[in-house]
All heavy atoms as a GROMACS GRO file, in nm:
protein
  559
    1MET      N    1  14.815 -12.512  -9.886
    1MET     CA    2  14.950 -12.472  -9.916
    1MET      C    3  14.966 -12.322  -9.898
    1MET      O    4  15.066 -12.276  -9.846
    1MET     CB    5  14.987 -12.510 -10.059
    1MET     CG    6  15.005 -12.659 -10.081
    1MET     SD    7  15.046 -12.701 -10.250
    1MET     CE    8  15.215 -12.648 -10.260
    2LEU      N    9  14.867 -12.249  -9.945
    2LEU     CA   10  14.876 -12.103  -9.934
    2LEU      C   11  14.867 -12.057  -9.789
    2LEU      O   12  14.943 -11.970  -9.747
    2LEU     CB   13  14.767 -12.037 -10.018
    2LEU     CG   14  14.782 -12.055 -10.169
    2LEU    CD1   15  14.656 -12.007 -10.241
    2LEU    CD2   16  14.904 -11.982 -10.220
    3SER      N   17  14.778 -12.116  -9.712
    3SER     CA   18  14.764 -12.073  -9.573
    3SER      C   19  14.884 -12.116  -9.489
    3SER      O   20  14.914 -12.054  -9.387
    3SER     CB   21  14.634 -12.127  -9.512
    3SER     OG   22  14.635 -12.267  -9.512
    4ALA      N   23  14.955 -12.218  -9.530
    4ALA     CA   24  15.074 -12.262  -9.457
    4ALA      C   25  15.188 -12.160  -9.469
    4ALA      O   26  15.282 -12.164  -9.390
    4ALA     CB   27  15.121 -12.397  -9.509
    5ARG      N   28  15.178 -12.071  -9.565
    5ARG     CA   29  15.283 -11.971  -9.586
    5ARG      C   30  15.288 -11.869  -9.473
    5ARG      O   31  15.391 -11.815  -9.443
    5ARG     CB   32  15.262 -11.899  -9.720
    5ARG     CG   33  15.284 -11.985  -9.840
    5ARG     CD   34  15.427 -12.035  -9.849
    5ARG     NE   35  15.518 -11.924  -9.832
    5ARG     CZ   36  15.627 -11.927  -9.757
    5ARG    NH1   37  15.659 -12.035  -9.692
    5ARG    NH2   38  15.704 -11.822  -9.745
    6GLU      N   39  15.174 -11.839  -9.413
    6GLU     CA   40  15.164 -11.745  -9.300
    6GLU      C   41  15.222 -11.607  -9.331
    6GLU      O   42  15.276 -11.540  -9.245
    6GLU     CB   43  15.233 -11.804  -9.177
    6GLU     CG   44  15.169 -11.932  -9.130
    6GLU     CD   45  15.237 -11.988  -9.007
    6GLU    OE1   46  15.333 -11.928  -8.954
    6GLU    OE2   47  15.193 -12.094  -8.961
    7GLU      N   48  15.211 -11.561  -9.455
    7GLU     CA   49  15.253 -11.426  -9.490
    7GLU      C   50  15.182 -11.385  -9.618
    7GLU      O   51  15.117 -11.465  -9.682
    7GLU     CB   52  15.404 -11.416  -9.507
    7GLU     CG   53  15.460 -11.504  -9.617
    7GLU     CD   54  15.612 -11.495  -9.626
    7GLU    OE1   55  15.680 -11.566  -9.552
    7GLU    OE2   56  15.659 -11.418  -9.708
    8ALA      N   57  15.195 -11.259  -9.655
    8ALA     CA   58  15.129 -11.209  -9.776
    8ALA      C   59  15.185 -11.280  -9.900
    8ALA      O   60  15.306 -11.303  -9.911
    8ALA     CB   61  15.151 -11.059  -9.788
    9ILE      N   62  15.096 -11.316  -9.989
    9ILE     CA   63  15.135 -11.386 -10.112
    9ILE      C   64  15.082 -11.305 -10.230
    9ILE      O   65  14.966 -11.264 -10.231
    9ILE     CB   66  15.077 -11.529 -10.115
    9ILE    CG1   67  15.129 -11.608  -9.995
    9ILE    CG2   68  15.112 -11.598 -10.244
    9ILE    CD1   69  15.066 -11.744  -9.980
   10ASP      N   70  15.167 -11.285 -10.331
   10ASP     CA   71  15.122 -11.207 -10.446
   10ASP      C   72  15.028 -11.288 -10.535
   10ASP      O   73  15.018 -11.409 -10.525
   10ASP     CB   74  15.243 -11.155 -10.527
   10ASP     CG   75  15.330 -11.268 -10.582
   10ASP    OD1   76  15.276 -11.363 -10.640
   10ASP    OD2   77  15.453 -11.259 -10.567
   11ASP      N   78  14.956 -11.217 -10.622
   11ASP     CA   79  14.856 -11.281 -10.707
   11ASP      C   80  14.915 -11.388 -10.798
   11ASP      O   81  14.853 -11.491 -10.823
   11ASP     CB   82  14.784 -11.176 -10.793
   11ASP     CG   83  14.699 -11.082 -10.710
   11ASP    OD1   84  14.663 -11.119 -10.596
   11ASP    OD2   85  14.666 -10.972 -10.760
   12TYR      N   86  15.034 -11.365 -10.849
   12TYR     CA   87  15.099 -11.461 -10.939
   12TYR      C   88  15.125 -11.593 -10.866
   12TYR      O   89  15.100 -11.700 -10.921
   12TYR     CB   90  15.230 -11.402 -10.991
   12TYR     CG   91  15.302 -11.491 -11.088
   12TYR    CD1   92  15.255 -11.506 -11.218
   12TYR    CD2   93  15.415 -11.562 -11.051
   12TYR    CE1   94  15.320 -11.590 -11.308
   12TYR    CE2   95  15.480 -11.646 -11.139
   12TYR     CZ   96  15.432 -11.659 -11.268
   12TYR     OH   97  15.496 -11.742 -11.355
   13THR      N   98  15.169 -11.586 -10.743
   13THR     CA   99  15.195 -11.707 -10.666
   13THR      C  100  15.065 -11.781 -10.635
   13THR      O  101  15.060 -11.903 -10.642
   13THR     CB  102  15.269 -11.672 -10.535
   13THR    OG1  103  15.391 -11.605 -10.569
   13THR    CG2  104  15.301 -11.796 -10.455
   14VAL      N  105  14.960 -11.707 -10.603
   14VAL     CA  106  14.830 -11.770 -10.577
   14VAL      C  107  14.784 -11.844 -10.702
   14VAL      O  108  14.738 -11.959 -10.696
   14VAL     CB  109  14.725 -11.664 -10.534
   14VAL    CG1  110  14.586 -11.726 -10.531
   14VAL    CG2  111  14.760 -11.606 -10.399
   15GLN      N  112  14.798 -11.781 -10.817
   15GLN     CA  113  14.756 -11.842 -10.944
   15GLN      C  114  14.836 -11.971 -10.971
   15GLN      O  115  14.777 -12.073 -11.006
   15GLN     CB  116  14.775 -11.743 -11.058
   15GLN     CG  117  14.729 -11.794 -11.192
   15GLN     CD  118  14.749 -11.690 -11.301
   15GLN    OE1  119  14.823 -11.594 -11.286
   15GLN    NE2  120  14.682 -11.709 -11.411
   16ASP      N  121  14.966 -11.965 -10.956
   16ASP     CA  122  15.049 -12.084 -10.980
   16ASP      C  123  15.020 -12.196 -10.881
   16ASP      O  124  15.014 -12.313 -10.919
   16ASP     CB  125  15.198 -12.047 -10.973
   16ASP     CG  126  15.248 -11.984 -11.101
   16ASP    OD1  127  15.172 -11.979 -11.200
   16ASP    OD2  128  15.364 -11.939 -11.102
   17THR      N  129  15.000 -12.161 -10.756
   17THR     CA  130  14.972 -12.262 -10.654
   17THR      C  131  14.837 -12.327 -10.678
   17THR      O  132  14.823 -12.450 -10.668
   17THR     CB  133  14.978 -12.200 -10.513
   17THR    OG1  134  15.104 -12.136 -10.495
   17THR    CG2  135  14.959 -12.305 -10.405
   18THR      N  136  14.738 -12.249 -10.715
   18THR     CA  137  14.606 -12.303 -10.748
   18THR      C  138  14.615 -12.396 -10.868
   18THR      O  139  14.555 -12.504 -10.869
   18THR     CB  140  14.506 -12.189 -10.774
   18THR    OG1  141  14.500 -12.106 -10.658
   18THR    CG2  142  14.368 -12.243 -10.804
   19LYS      N  143  14.691 -12.356 -10.968
   19LYS     CA  144  14.711 -12.441 -11.086
   19LYS      C  145  14.775 -12.574 -11.047
   19LYS      O  146  14.732 -12.680 -11.092
   19LYS     CB  147  14.798 -12.367 -11.188
   19LYS     CG  148  14.821 -12.442 -11.315
   19LYS     CD  149  14.908 -12.359 -11.410
   19LYS     CE  150  14.940 -12.434 -11.538
   19LYS     NZ  151  15.027 -12.356 -11.627
   20LEU      N  152  14.876 -12.568 -10.960
   20LEU     CA  153  14.943 -12.690 -10.916
   20LEU      C  154  14.847 -12.782 -10.841
   20LEU      O  155  14.843 -12.902 -10.866
   20LEU     CB  156  15.063 -12.655 -10.827
   20LEU     CG  157  15.137 -12.775 -10.767
   20LEU    CD1  158  15.198 -12.862 -10.877
   20LEU    CD2  159  15.245 -12.727 -10.671
   21ILE      N  160  14.768 -12.726 -10.752
   21ILE     CA  161  14.672 -12.806 -10.674
   21ILE      C  162  14.573 -12.874 -10.769
   21ILE      O  163  14.540 -12.992 -10.753
   21ILE     CB  164  14.600 -12.720 -10.570
   21ILE    CG1  165  14.699 -12.679 -10.461
   21ILE    CG2  166  14.480 -12.793 -10.510
   21ILE    CD1  167  14.650 -12.571 -10.367
   22ARG      N  168  14.527 -12.802 -10.871
   22ARG     CA  169  14.434 -12.861 -10.968
   22ARG      C  170  14.499 -12.972 -11.049
   22ARG      O  171  14.433 -13.067 -11.090
   22ARG     CB  172  14.378 -12.753 -11.060
   22ARG     CG  173  14.278 -12.666 -10.989
   22ARG     CD  174  14.219 -12.567 -11.083
   22ARG     NE  175  14.111 -12.495 -11.018
   22ARG     CZ  176  14.028 -12.414 -11.079
   22ARG    NH1  177  14.042 -12.393 -11.208
   22ARG    NH2  178  13.934 -12.353 -11.013
   23MET      N  179  14.628 -12.960 -11.076
   23MET     CA  180  14.697 -13.065 -11.151
   23MET      C  181  14.723 -13.188 -11.065
   23MET      O  182  14.712 -13.300 -11.112
   23MET     CB  183  14.829 -13.011 -11.206
   23MET     CG  184  14.809 -12.910 -11.315
   23MET     SD  185  14.968 -12.846 -11.367
   23MET     CE  186  14.931 -12.800 -11.535
   24VAL      N  187  14.756 -13.165 -10.939
   24VAL     CA  188  14.784 -13.277 -10.849
   24VAL      C  189  14.656 -13.350 -10.811
   24VAL      O  190  14.654 -13.472 -10.799
   24VAL     CB  191  14.857 -13.227 -10.722
   24VAL    CG1  192  14.870 -13.338 -10.619
   24VAL    CG2  193  14.994 -13.172 -10.759
   25PHE      N  194  14.548 -13.276 -10.795
   25PHE     CA  195  14.419 -13.333 -10.757
   25PHE      C  196  14.312 -13.296 -10.861
   25PHE      O  197  14.225 -13.214 -10.835
   25PHE     CB  198  14.375 -13.283 -10.619
   25PHE     CG  199  14.478 -13.307 -10.513
   25PHE    CD1  200  14.550 -13.202 -10.460
   25PHE    CD2  201  14.503 -13.435 -10.466
   25PHE    CE1  202  14.646 -13.224 -10.363
   25PHE    CE2  203  14.598 -13.458 -10.369
   25PHE     CZ  204  14.669 -13.352 -10.316
   26PRO      N  205  14.319 -13.356 -10.980
   26PRO     CA  206  14.222 -13.320 -11.085
   26PRO      C  207  14.080 -13.360 -11.046
   26PRO      O  208  14.058 -13.466 -10.985
   26PRO     CB  209  14.271 -13.399 -11.206
   26PRO     CG  210  14.348 -13.512 -11.150
   26PRO     CD  211  14.408 -13.463 -11.021
   27GLN      N  212  13.987 -13.275 -11.081
   27GLN     CA  213  13.846 -13.301 -11.055
   27GLN      C  214  13.779 -13.334 -11.189
   27GLN      O  215  13.770 -13.247 -11.276
   27GLN     CB  216  13.779 -13.181 -10.989
   27GLN     CG  217  13.841 -13.141 -10.857
   27GLN     CD  218  13.837 -13.252 -10.753
   27GLN    OE1  219  13.736 -13.316 -10.733
   27GLN    NE2  220  13.949 -13.274 -10.688
   28THR      N  221  13.735 -13.456 -11.204
   28THR     CA  222  13.674 -13.499 -11.331
   28THR      C  223  13.523 -13.486 -11.330
   28THR      O  224  13.460 -13.497 -11.434
   28THR     CB  225  13.712 -13.645 -11.362
   28THR    OG1  226  13.673 -13.726 -11.252
   28THR    CG2  227  13.863 -13.657 -11.384
   29ASP      N  228  13.465 -13.462 -11.214
   29ASP     CA  229  13.321 -13.449 -11.202
   29ASP      C  230  13.291 -13.322 -11.122
   29ASP      O  231  13.336 -13.307 -11.008
   29ASP     CB  232  13.265 -13.571 -11.130
   29ASP     CG  233  13.113 -13.573 -11.121
   29ASP    OD1  234  13.048 -13.469 -11.149
   29ASP    OD2  235  13.058 -13.679 -11.088
   30ALA      N  236  13.213 -13.232 -11.180
   30ALA     CA  237  13.184 -13.104 -11.116
   30ALA      C  238  13.104 -13.119 -10.986
   30ALA      O  239  13.107 -13.030 -10.902
   30ALA     CB  240  13.108 -13.014 -11.212
   31PHE      N  241  13.037 -13.230 -10.970
   31PHE     CA  242  12.952 -13.248 -10.852
   31PHE      C  243  13.013 -13.340 -10.747
   31PHE      O  244  12.950 -13.372 -10.647
   31PHE     CB  245  12.816 -13.303 -10.894
   31PHE     CG  246  12.744 -13.210 -10.987
   31PHE    CD1  247  12.735 -13.239 -11.121
   31PHE    CD2  248  12.689 -13.092 -10.940
   31PHE    CE1  249  12.670 -13.153 -11.208
   31PHE    CE2  250  12.626 -13.005 -11.026
   31PHE     CZ  251  12.616 -13.034 -11.160
   32LYS      N  252  13.136 -13.383 -10.770
   32LYS     CA  253  13.200 -13.475 -10.676
   32LYS      C  254  13.342 -13.428 -10.649
   32LYS      O  255  13.427 -13.430 -10.737
   32LYS     CB  256  13.203 -13.616 -10.735
   32LYS     CG  257  13.266 -13.720 -10.647
   32LYS     CD  258  13.264 -13.855 -10.716
   32LYS     CE  259  13.346 -13.955 -10.639
   32LYS     NZ  260  13.362 -14.079 -10.714
   33PHE      N  261  13.367 -13.383 -10.528
   33PHE     CA  262  13.501 -13.337 -10.491
   33PHE      C  263  13.583 -13.454 -10.441
   33PHE      O  264  13.543 -13.525 -10.350
   33PHE     CB  265  13.496 -13.229 -10.383
   33PHE     CG  266  13.631 -13.181 -10.341
   33PHE    CD1  267  13.706 -13.100 -10.425
   33PHE    CD2  268  13.685 -13.220 -10.220
   33PHE    CE1  269  13.832 -13.056 -10.387
   33PHE    CE2  270  13.812 -13.176 -10.181
   33PHE     CZ  271  13.885 -13.095 -10.265
   34GLN      N  272  13.696 -13.476 -10.504
   34GLN     CA  273  13.786 -13.585 -10.465
   34GLN      C  274  13.892 -13.531 -10.370
   34GLN      O  275  13.976 -13.452 -10.410
   34GLN     CB  276  13.851 -13.644 -10.589
   34GLN     CG  277  13.940 -13.762 -10.560
   34GLN     CD  278  13.999 -13.820 -10.688
   34GLN    OE1  279  13.966 -13.776 -10.797
   34GLN    NE2  280  14.086 -13.914 -10.673
   35GLN      N  281  13.885 -13.570 -10.246
   35GLN     CA  282  13.979 -13.522 -10.146
   35GLN      C  283  14.110 -13.599 -10.153
   35GLN      O  284  14.110 -13.720 -10.178
   35GLN     CB  285  13.921 -13.537 -10.006
   35GLN     CG  286  13.808 -13.444  -9.977
   35GLN     CD  287  13.763 -13.458  -9.832
   35GLN    OE1  288  13.755 -13.568  -9.780
   35GLN    NE2  289  13.732 -13.348  -9.769
   36PRO      N  290  14.220 -13.528 -10.127
   36PRO     CA  291  14.347 -13.600 -10.117
   36PRO      C  292  14.349 -13.680  -9.987
   36PRO      O  293  14.277 -13.650  -9.893
   36PRO     CB  294  14.450 -13.487 -10.112
   36PRO     CG  295  14.376 -13.369 -10.060
   36PRO     CD  296  14.235 -13.384 -10.108
   37THR      N  297  14.435 -13.780  -9.983
   37THR     CA  298  14.449 -13.855  -9.858
   37THR      C  299  14.516 -13.764  -9.755
   37THR      O  300  14.585 -13.668  -9.791
   37THR     CB  301  14.534 -13.981  -9.878
   37THR    OG1  302  14.667 -13.940  -9.916
   37THR    CG2  303  14.474 -14.073  -9.983
   38TYR      N  304  14.496 -13.795  -9.630
   38TYR     CA  305  14.557 -13.713  -9.525
   38TYR      C  306  14.709 -13.710  -9.535
   38TYR      O  307  14.770 -13.603  -9.526
   38TYR     CB  308  14.512 -13.757  -9.385
   38TYR     CG  309  14.565 -13.665  -9.279
   38TYR    CD1  310  14.503 -13.543  -9.254
   38TYR    CD2  311  14.680 -13.696  -9.208
   38TYR    CE1  312  14.553 -13.455  -9.159
   38TYR    CE2  313  14.732 -13.609  -9.113
   38TYR     CZ  314  14.667 -13.489  -9.089
   38TYR     OH  315  14.719 -13.402  -8.997
   39PRO      N  316  14.776 -13.826  -9.556
   39PRO     CA  317  14.923 -13.822  -9.569
   39PRO      C  318  14.970 -13.734  -9.686
   39PRO      O  319  15.070 -13.664  -9.674
   39PRO     CB  320  14.961 -13.968  -9.590
   39PRO     CG  321  14.851 -14.045  -9.527
   39PRO     CD  322  14.726 -13.964  -9.554
   40THR      N  323  14.898 -13.737  -9.797
   40THR     CA  324  14.934 -13.653  -9.912
   40THR      C  325  14.917 -13.506  -9.877
   40THR      O  326  15.004 -13.423  -9.905
   40THR     CB  327  14.849 -13.689 -10.034
   40THR    OG1  328  14.869 -13.826 -10.066
   40THR    CG2  329  14.885 -13.603 -10.153
   41PHE      N  330  14.805 -13.472  -9.815
   41PHE     CA  331  14.778 -13.335  -9.774
   41PHE      C  332  14.885 -13.287  -9.676
   41PHE      O  333  14.941 -13.178  -9.691
   41PHE     CB  334  14.639 -13.328  -9.709
   41PHE     CG  335  14.608 -13.196  -9.647
   41PHE    CD1  336  14.572 -13.087  -9.725
   41PHE    CD2  337  14.616 -13.180  -9.509
   41PHE    CE1  338  14.544 -12.964  -9.666
   41PHE    CE2  339  14.588 -13.058  -9.451
   41PHE     CZ  340  14.552 -12.950  -9.529
   42GLU      N  341  14.916 -13.369  -9.578
   42GLU     CA  342  15.016 -13.333  -9.477
   42GLU      C  343  15.153 -13.311  -9.542
   42GLU      O  344  15.224 -13.216  -9.507
   42GLU     CB  345  15.023 -13.442  -9.371
   42GLU     CG  346  15.116 -13.408  -9.256
   42GLU     CD  347  15.118 -13.517  -9.151
   42GLU    OE1  348  15.108 -13.637  -9.185
   42GLU    OE2  349  15.129 -13.481  -9.033
   43LYS      N  350  15.189 -13.395  -9.636
   43LYS     CA  351  15.318 -13.381  -9.704
   43LYS      C  352  15.326 -13.251  -9.782
   43LYS      O  353  15.428 -13.183  -9.780
   43LYS     CB  354  15.340 -13.501  -9.797
   43LYS     CG  355  15.478 -13.504  -9.858
   43LYS     CD  356  15.498 -13.631  -9.937
   43LYS     CE  357  15.638 -13.636  -9.994
   43LYS     NZ  358  15.664 -13.759 -10.067
   44LEU      N  359  15.218 -13.215  -9.850
   44LEU     CA  360  15.216 -13.088  -9.924
   44LEU      C  361  15.233 -12.968  -9.832
   44LEU      O  362  15.311 -12.877  -9.859
   44LEU     CB  363  15.084 -13.073 -10.002
   44LEU     CG  364  15.073 -13.149 -10.131
   44LEU    CD1  365  14.930 -13.141 -10.185
   44LEU    CD2  366  15.171 -13.096 -10.234
   45ILE      N  367  15.161 -12.969  -9.722
   45ILE     CA  368  15.165 -12.856  -9.628
   45ILE      C  369  15.302 -12.845  -9.562
   45ILE      O  370  15.361 -12.737  -9.555
   45ILE     CB  371  15.055 -12.868  -9.521
   45ILE    CG1  372  14.917 -12.867  -9.587
   45ILE    CG2  373  15.067 -12.758  -9.418
   45ILE    CD1  374  14.890 -12.747  -9.675
   46THR      N  375  15.355 -12.956  -9.515
   46THR     CA  376  15.484 -12.949  -9.445
   46THR      C  377  15.599 -12.919  -9.541
   46THR      O  378  15.703 -12.870  -9.498
   46THR     CB  379  15.513 -13.079  -9.367
   46THR    OG1  380  15.511 -13.189  -9.457
   46THR    CG2  381  15.412 -13.099  -9.256
   47SER      N  382  15.579 -12.945  -9.670
   47SER     CA  383  15.687 -12.918  -9.766
   47SER      C  384  15.707 -12.769  -9.791
   47SER      O  385  15.812 -12.728  -9.840
   47SER     CB  386  15.659 -12.989  -9.899
   47SER     OG  387  15.555 -12.926  -9.969
   48VAL      N  388  15.609 -12.687  -9.757
   48VAL     CA  389  15.622 -12.543  -9.782
   48VAL      C  390  15.625 -12.460  -9.654
   48VAL      O  391  15.661 -12.342  -9.657
   48VAL     CB  392  15.510 -12.490  -9.875
   48VAL    CG1  393  15.520 -12.554 -10.012
   48VAL    CG2  394  15.373 -12.512  -9.815
   49ALA      N  395  15.589 -12.517  -9.543
   49ALA     CA  396  15.588 -12.443  -9.417
   49ALA      C  397  15.730 -12.404  -9.378
   49ALA      O  398  15.822 -12.485  -9.386
   49ALA     CB  399  15.525 -12.527  -9.306
   50GLY      N  400  15.747 -12.279  -9.343
   50GLY     CA  401  15.877 -12.232  -9.297
   50GLY      C  402  15.975 -12.192  -9.407
   50GLY      O  403  16.084 -12.148  -9.378
   51ASN      N  404  15.936 -12.209  -9.532
   51ASN     CA  405  16.023 -12.168  -9.643
   51ASN      C  406  16.014 -12.018  -9.665
   51ASN      O  407  15.910 -11.957  -9.641
   51ASN     CB  408  15.983 -12.236  -9.774
   51ASN     CG  409  16.005 -12.386  -9.775
   51ASN    OD1  410  15.938 -12.456  -9.846
   51ASN    ND2  411  16.099 -12.435  -9.698
   52SER      N  412  16.122 -11.960  -9.714
   52SER     CA  413  16.116 -11.819  -9.755
   52SER      C  414  16.022 -11.810  -9.875
   52SER      O  415  15.993 -11.910  -9.941
   52SER     CB  416  16.255 -11.769  -9.793
   52SER     OG  417  16.299 -11.833  -9.912
   53MET      N  418  15.976 -11.690  -9.905
   53MET     CA  419  15.887 -11.671 -10.019
   53MET      C  420  15.957 -11.713 -10.149
   53MET      O  421  15.897 -11.776 -10.236
   53MET     CB  422  15.841 -11.525 -10.027
   53MET     CG  423  15.722 -11.504 -10.114
   53MET     SD  424  15.580 -11.590 -10.043
   53MET     CE  425  15.488 -11.622 -10.188
   54GLU      N  426  16.085 -11.681 -10.160
   54GLU     CA  427  16.161 -11.717 -10.280
   54GLU      C  428  16.170 -11.870 -10.295
   54GLU      O  429  16.150 -11.923 -10.405
   54GLU     CB  430  16.301 -11.656 -10.273
   54GLU     CG  431  16.386 -11.686 -10.395
   54GLU     CD  432  16.525 -11.624 -10.386
   54GLU    OE1  433  16.548 -11.536 -10.301
   54GLU    OE2  434  16.610 -11.667 -10.464
   55HIS      N  435  16.199 -11.939 -10.186
   55HIS     CA  436  16.208 -12.085 -10.189
   55HIS      C  437  16.073 -12.147 -10.220
   55HIS      O  438  16.064 -12.245 -10.295
   55HIS     CB  439  16.265 -12.137 -10.058
   55HIS     CG  440  16.310 -12.278 -10.062
   55HIS    ND1  441  16.281 -12.368  -9.965
   55HIS    CD2  442  16.383 -12.346 -10.155
   55HIS    CE1  443  16.333 -12.486  -9.996
   55HIS    NE2  444  16.394 -12.476 -10.112
   56PHE      N  445  15.967 -12.093 -10.163
   56PHE     CA  446  15.831 -12.139 -10.190
   56PHE      C  447  15.801 -12.127 -10.340
   56PHE      O  448  15.754 -12.221 -10.403
   56PHE     CB  449  15.730 -12.058 -10.108
   56PHE     CG  450  15.586 -12.091 -10.138
   56PHE    CD1  451  15.527 -12.203 -10.083
   56PHE    CD2  452  15.509 -12.008 -10.218
   56PHE    CE1  453  15.394 -12.233 -10.109
   56PHE    CE2  454  15.377 -12.036 -10.244
   56PHE     CZ  455  15.318 -12.149 -10.189
   57ASN      N  456  15.832 -12.011 -10.397
   57ASN     CA  457  15.808 -11.989 -10.540
   57ASN      C  458  15.888 -12.086 -10.625
   57ASN      O  459  15.839 -12.136 -10.727
   57ASN     CB  460  15.840 -11.845 -10.579
   57ASN     CG  461  15.740 -11.747 -10.524
   57ASN    OD1  462  15.627 -11.784 -10.490
   57ASN    ND2  463  15.779 -11.622 -10.513
   58GLN      N  464  16.011 -12.114 -10.585
   58GLN     CA  465  16.094 -12.208 -10.660
   58GLN      C  466  16.034 -12.349 -10.657
   58GLN      O  467  16.035 -12.419 -10.758
   58GLN     CB  468  16.236 -12.211 -10.602
   58GLN     CG  469  16.316 -12.087 -10.629
   58GLN     CD  470  16.448 -12.084 -10.553
   58GLN    OE1  471  16.473 -12.167 -10.466
   58GLN    NE2  472  16.533 -11.988 -10.586
   59LYS      N  473  15.983 -12.388 -10.541
   59LYS     CA  474  15.921 -12.521 -10.530
   59LYS      C  475  15.798 -12.532 -10.618
   59LYS      O  476  15.777 -12.635 -10.685
   59LYS     CB  477  15.883 -12.550 -10.385
   59LYS     CG  478  15.999 -12.587 -10.297
   59LYS     CD  479  15.951 -12.626 -10.159
   59LYS     CE  480  16.064 -12.681 -10.076
   59LYS     NZ  481  16.018 -12.728  -9.944
   60ILE      N  482  15.715 -12.429 -10.619
   60ILE     CA  483  15.595 -12.431 -10.702
   60ILE      C  484  15.632 -12.437 -10.849
   60ILE      O  485  15.576 -12.516 -10.926
   60ILE     CB  486  15.506 -12.308 -10.673
   60ILE    CG1  487  15.457 -12.308 -10.527
   60ILE    CG2  488  15.388 -12.300 -10.770
   60ILE    CD1  489  15.372 -12.427 -10.489
   61ALA      N  490  15.728 -12.354 -10.891
   61ALA     CA  491  15.772 -12.353 -11.031
   61ALA      C  492  15.829 -12.488 -11.072
   61ALA      O  493  15.800 -12.539 -11.181
   61ALA     CB  494  15.876 -12.242 -11.052
   62LYS      N  495  15.910 -12.548 -10.986
   62LYS     CA  496  15.969 -12.677 -11.017
   62LYS      C  497  15.860 -12.785 -11.030
   62LYS      O  498  15.866 -12.869 -11.120
   62LYS     CB  499  16.067 -12.716 -10.907
   62LYS     CG  500  16.145 -12.843 -10.935
   62LYS     CD  501  16.250 -12.868 -10.828
   62LYS     CE  502  16.327 -12.996 -10.855
   62LYS     NZ  503  16.429 -13.021 -10.753
   63ALA      N  504  15.762 -12.783 -10.943
   63ALA     CA  505  15.653 -12.879 -10.949
   63ALA      C  506  15.570 -12.860 -11.076
   63ALA      O  507  15.531 -12.957 -11.141
   63ALA     CB  508  15.564 -12.868 -10.826
   64LEU      N  509  15.545 -12.736 -11.114
   64LEU     CA  510  15.469 -12.710 -11.236
   64LEU      C  511  15.547 -12.755 -11.360
   64LEU      O  512  15.488 -12.802 -11.457
   64LEU     CB  513  15.433 -12.562 -11.248
   64LEU     CG  514  15.322 -12.514 -11.157
   64LEU    CD1  515  15.310 -12.362 -11.164
   64LEU    CD2  516  15.190 -12.580 -11.193
   65ASP      N  517  15.678 -12.741 -11.356
   65ASP     CA  518  15.762 -12.786 -11.468
   65ASP      C  519  15.747 -12.935 -11.495
   65ASP      O  520  15.753 -12.980 -11.609
   65ASP     CB  521  15.910 -12.753 -11.444
   65ASP     CG  522  15.940 -12.605 -11.459
   65ASP    OD1  523  15.856 -12.532 -11.516
   65ASP    OD2  524  16.048 -12.563 -11.413
   66VAL      N  525  15.727 -13.012 -11.390
   66VAL     CA  526  15.708 -13.157 -11.405
   66VAL      C  527  15.585 -13.186 -11.491
   66VAL      O  528  15.587 -13.275 -11.576
   66VAL     CB  529  15.697 -13.226 -11.267
   66VAL    CG1  530  15.654 -13.371 -11.280
   66VAL    CG2  531  15.827 -13.214 -11.191
   67PHE      N  532  15.479 -13.109 -11.473
   67PHE     CA  533  15.356 -13.130 -11.549
   67PHE      C  534  15.368 -13.083 -11.693
   67PHE      O  535  15.298 -13.129 -11.780
   67PHE     CB  536  15.237 -13.061 -11.481
   67PHE     CG  537  15.192 -13.132 -11.357
   67PHE    CD1  538  15.234 -13.088 -11.232
   67PHE    CD2  539  15.109 -13.242 -11.365
   67PHE    CE1  540  15.192 -13.154 -11.117
   67PHE    CE2  541  15.067 -13.308 -11.251
   67PHE     CZ  542  15.109 -13.264 -11.126
   68ASP      N  543  15.458 -12.989 -11.718
   68ASP     CA  544  15.478 -12.937 -11.854
   68ASP      C  545  15.559 -13.030 -11.941
   68ASP      O  546  15.564 -13.014 -12.063
   68ASP     CB  547  15.544 -12.799 -11.849
   68ASP     CG  548  15.450 -12.692 -11.795
   68ASP    OD1  549  15.328 -12.713 -11.800
   68ASP    OD2  550  15.499 -12.588 -11.748
   69GLU      N  551  15.629 -13.125 -11.881
   69GLU     CA  552  15.714 -13.216 -11.959
   69GLU      C  553  15.636 -13.323 -12.030
   69GLU      O  554  15.533 -13.362 -12.006
   69GLU     CB  555  15.820 -13.281 -11.868
   69GLU     CG  556  15.916 -13.179 -11.815
   69GLU     CD  557  16.018 -13.239 -11.718
   69GLU    OE1  558  16.008 -13.357 -11.682
   69GLU    OE2  559  16.109 -13.167 -11.680
   0.00000   0.00000   0.00000
């Protein structure tokens, strides 16, 4: 998601995006990485590609809000 942005990203956005990725793809075993399916990965990447930085931040915040409810 971060590399799909193709521009400089501030530390706060990196932190929020990393938090979102960990919530969407929780790792319950430290020695076993659970990969997302390709369609899920593709959907995440295409959902942020080409967005302005402001729109990207809004999408991340909105997604994080879902987990806070």
